[in-house]
C-alpha positions as CSV (number, residue, x, y, z in Angstrom):
1,M,29.8,43.0,-265.7
2,L,26.4,44.7,-265.0
3,R,27.4,47.7,-267.2
4,N,28.4,45.3,-270.0
5,I,25.1,43.5,-269.9
6,W,23.2,46.8,-269.7
7,A,25.0,48.0,-272.8
8,C,23.9,44.8,-274.6
9,V,20.3,45.0,-273.6
10,E,20.0,48.7,-274.6
11,A,20.5,47.6,-278.2
12,E,17.9,44.7,-277.9
13,P,14.5,45.8,-279.2
14,A,12.7,42.8,-277.5
15,T,14.2,43.4,-274.1
16,G,11.7,45.4,-272.1
17,P,12.2,46.5,-268.5
18,W,15.6,45.6,-267.2
19,F,16.8,46.1,-263.7
20,A,20.0,45.4,-261.9
21,V,19.4,45.3,-258.2
22,R,21.7,45.0,-255.1
23,F,20.8,43.0,-252.1
24,S,24.0,43.6,-250.3
25,E,27.6,44.7,-251.0
26,T,28.2,41.3,-252.7
27,R,24.8,40.0,-253.9
28,F,23.2,41.3,-257.0
29,A,20.4,40.2,-259.3
30,I,19.0,41.1,-262.7
31,F,15.3,41.3,-263.5
32,E,14.4,41.5,-267.2
33,A,11.2,41.2,-269.1
34,F,10.4,40.2,-272.6
35,P,7.1,40.5,-274.7
36,D,7.3,36.9,-275.8
37,L,9.5,33.7,-275.9
38,A,11.1,34.9,-279.2
39,G,12.3,38.1,-277.4
40,R,13.7,36.1,-274.5
41,Q,15.5,33.8,-276.9
42,A,17.0,36.7,-278.9
43,H,18.4,38.1,-275.6
44,L,19.8,34.7,-274.6
45,D,21.4,34.3,-278.0
46,G,22.8,37.9,-278.0
47,G,25.4,39.8,-276.2
48,G,23.9,39.5,-272.7
49,G,23.9,35.7,-273.1
50,D,27.5,35.8,-274.4
51,I,28.6,37.3,-271.1
52,F,27.1,34.5,-269.1
53,R,28.5,31.9,-271.5
54,D,32.0,33.1,-270.7
55,V,32.5,30.7,-267.9
56,A,36.1,31.7,-267.1
57,R,35.1,35.3,-266.7
58,M,32.1,34.4,-264.6
59,N,34.2,32.2,-262.3
60,A,36.7,35.0,-261.9
61,I,34.2,37.6,-260.8
62,L,31.4,35.7,-259.1
63,A,31.7,34.1,-255.7
64,E,29.2,31.4,-256.7
65,A,27.6,30.3,-260.0
66,A,24.9,32.6,-261.4
67,Q,21.4,31.2,-261.1
68,V,18.8,31.9,-263.8
69,H,15.1,31.6,-262.9
70,R,12.6,31.8,-265.7
71,V,9.1,32.9,-264.7
72,D,5.9,33.8,-266.6
73,V,4.2,37.0,-265.6
74,V,0.5,36.3,-265.0
75,M,-0.5,39.8,-264.0
76,S,1.3,43.2,-264.0
77,K,0.9,46.9,-263.5
78,D,3.2,48.5,-265.9
79,H,2.9,52.2,-264.9
80,F,3.0,54.4,-261.9
81,S,-0.3,55.8,-260.6
82,Y,-0.3,59.3,-259.2
83,G,-3.2,60.8,-257.3
84,E,-5.3,63.4,-259.0
85,A,-4.4,67.0,-258.0
86,G,-7.2,68.9,-256.3
């Protein structure tokens, strides 16, 4: 399922950083970011959203219902900082 979602978001110009993370052998999460509400809505209306709307598939592979939490980023650091050499 994660690979299928990843394939969808790769083709979405308004989906920015996207991470699939594992908390344990059976618990996963997805973190994704969008530049604006229109980008978020385009993602929800697109292929990634289609996968979550397939309730029969979700029920067959997930132990419990997926939860979606929408948040607004109020501050960010969007790059890695490396110390100056020398």
